[in-house]
C-alpha positions as CSV (number, residue, x, y, z in Angstrom):
1,M,3.2,-5.1,-5.3
2,S,0.2,-6.7,-6.9
3,W,-3.1,-8.3,-6.2
4,S,-6.0,-10.1,-7.8
5,A,-8.6,-7.9,-9.5
6,N,-12.0,-7.4,-7.8
7,I,-14.6,-9.0,-9.7
8,E,-17.5,-6.9,-8.9
9,S,-19.0,-5.0,-11.8
10,D,-19.1,-1.8,-10.0
11,L,-15.6,-1.5,-9.0
12,Q,-14.6,2.1,-9.2
13,F,-10.8,2.0,-8.1
14,Y,-8.3,0.7,-5.5
15,K,-6.9,2.6,-2.5
16,I,-3.4,1.6,-1.3
17,Y,-2.5,2.3,2.3
18,R,1.0,2.3,3.9
19,S,2.2,2.4,7.5
20,I,5.4,1.7,9.5
21,S,3.3,-0.4,11.9
22,V,1.0,-3.2,11.4
23,F,-2.7,-2.4,11.0
24,S,-6.1,-4.1,10.4
25,H,-8.3,-1.0,9.9
26,V,-7.7,1.9,7.5
27,S,-10.1,4.4,9.1
28,S,-7.2,6.5,10.6
29,L,-5.1,6.3,7.6
30,T,-4.8,8.2,4.4
31,P,-4.4,6.3,1.1
32,I,-0.9,6.9,-0.5
33,N,-2.4,6.2,-3.7
34,I,-5.9,5.7,-5.7
35,I,-5.5,3.6,-8.8
36,S,-7.6,1.4,-11.2
37,N,-4.9,-1.3,-12.2
38,T,-3.8,-4.3,-10.0
39,D,-0.1,-3.3,-9.3
40,Y,1.6,-0.5,-7.8
41,L,5.4,0.5,-7.4
42,D,6.1,2.5,-4.2
43,T,8.8,4.9,-4.4
44,N,10.6,7.3,-2.0
45,L,11.0,4.8,0.7
46,E,13.5,5.0,3.5
47,S,16.4,2.6,3.7
48,E,16.4,-0.4,6.0
49,T,12.6,0.4,6.8
50,T,9.9,-2.1,7.0
51,Y,6.5,-1.1,5.8
52,Y,3.1,-2.5,5.9
53,Y,0.5,-2.2,3.2
54,A,-3.1,-2.9,2.4
55,V,-5.4,-2.4,-0.6
56,T,-9.1,-1.9,-0.6
57,A,-11.5,-2.0,-3.4
58,V,-14.1,1.1,-3.6
59,D,-17.3,0.6,-5.6
60,D,-19.7,3.1,-7.5
61,A,-21.5,3.9,-4.3
62,D,-18.3,4.6,-2.4
63,N,-18.5,1.6,-0.3
64,E,-15.2,0.4,0.9
65,N,-14.2,-2.4,3.6
66,K,-11.9,-0.7,5.8
67,N,-11.0,-4.0,7.8
68,V,-7.9,-5.4,6.3
69,V,-4.9,-7.6,6.7
70,S,-1.8,-5.7,6.2
71,A,1.2,-7.1,4.2
72,V,4.7,-6.5,5.2
73,G,7.7,-5.5,2.9
74,S,11.1,-4.2,3.8
75,V,13.5,-2.0,2.1
76,A,17.2,-3.0,1.8
77,D,20.0,-0.9,2.6
78,I,20.0,1.4,-0.5
79,N,22.7,4.0,1.1
80,P,26.1,3.9,-0.7
81,P,29.1,3.5,1.6
82,V,30.9,6.6,2.6
83,I,34.6,6.6,2.1
84,A,36.9,9.0,3.7
85,I,40.4,9.6,2.1
């Protein structure tokens, strides 16, 4: 996933959140990663599962807007077929 860069001069980093249900606030969630760039590749996902994501910006004073709009992403069937002979 990728997003537009925060233009504030005091940007410290981004926090990435993920859930299996839609959410609009990140207070009860733990970030899956903290990064400084504007793209992220999520790994170790479950086949045929829908995930919801949000990214927040954190400034030098540790301010973070915890109200978010989560975006949805789905994982295709990544399991190989089982063939019995």
